[in-house]
Each structure stands twice: as structure tokens, then as C-alpha cells.
N, C-alpha and C positions, 0 to 999 in steps of 0.2 A: 397233643390236642385232646386226647381222652380225658385228661386230668381237668381241663377247662370245662368240658362238658359236664363232668361230675360236680365241679364247683357251682356252675350255673344251675344245675338241677337241685343241688342242696340249698342254694339261695332261694330258689322258687318254693321248695318245700317249707322252708323256715318261714318265708313271707305268707304263704298260704296258712300255716298254723297260726301265726300271729293275727292275721286278718279274721280267721275263724274265731279265734279266742275273743278278740275285741267285739265281733258281732254278737257273741253269746253274752258278753258283759253288758252290751247295750240292751239286749233283749231283757236280761235280768233286771236291769235298772227301770225299764218300762213296766215290767210286772210289779216290781216293788212300789212304783209310784201309783199303781192301780189299788193296791192294798193299804196304802199309807202306813208302811212299817215305821217302827221306832227309829227316829232320825239318829239316835245315839248308838244303835247297834253297829258293831264293827264291820259287818258285811255291808250294810247300807252305806256306811261312811266310805268304805272302799269303792263301792259302785259309783257313788257320786264323785269321789277324787279321781277315779279313772276316767270318767266320761264327761265331767263339767267343762274341762278346757276345750275339748273339741266341740261339744254341743253349744257352748257360749258363743265360739266363733261362727258356727253355723247359723245360730239365732241372730247374730248381728248382721250377717250377710244376707240371709234370707228369712225375714220375719214371717214364719209360717205358723202362727197361732190363730186358729180359727175356732170360735165357740168355746174357747177355754182348752182346747186339745192342742198340744205342742207336737207338730209333725217333723221337728228337727231329728228326732232319733230315727225316724223312717227314712229321711233323706240321707243320713249318715250310713244306715245299713244298705241302702241302694248303692251308695258310693263304694262301699266295701265290696259288695257283690260285683260291681263294674270292675274294680281293681283286680279281683280274683279272675274274672273272665279275660280282661284285656292284658293285664301285666303278668300274672302267674302263668297262664297258658302260654303266653308269648315267650317267657323265659323257659319253659318246658320245651317248647318247639326249637328254641335256639340251642338248648343243650343237646338235643338230638342231632343237630347239625354238626356238632363237634365230635360225634361218635362214629 
């Protein structure tokens, strides 16, 4: 049973790292949108390619564009925070029950 606890803890850690990384990618995209960076820059293209699929779906479900400001990145960042609090912490607690 100790091995199962370690596997669940490892899954929680990997999930937390992925969610944190995606949160920072979205934040970088928001900052890049404020400064109007060169759209042909490889970093800008990566940020758009990594975030557009999810942000497009969120914009379709929740049209949150007020006064020319797009709030979909904020909604996605809040959802990521919720997943970290609800899912990752639950996985950590579950792993402790196996130890």
C-alpha cells in the first residue's frame, strides 16, 4: 500500500507542476498582449499556440469581453487555482491515507 501512496503523491506533484506552468504561460500571454509584441516572435507564437485552444473554448462558453478587455484568461487562471486547491490537495491527502 505504501507504493500506491507514493504513486498518488507523484501524480499530485506532476499535476501541480503542470497547472503552475500553464498558469504562468497564461500570465505571460496577458503581459504580451498589453505590450503588443511582434506576432512573429517565436515566444509570442508559442504563447498563443499554448493558450488559444483553451481560451477560445472559454470565450465561447462565457463571453466575458467588457469594454474591450478580455476576462477569459482571468477565468482560466481562477479555474487552475481551484483545481490546485480541490484536486491536488485531495490527491496529497489521499496519498497520506495509504502510508
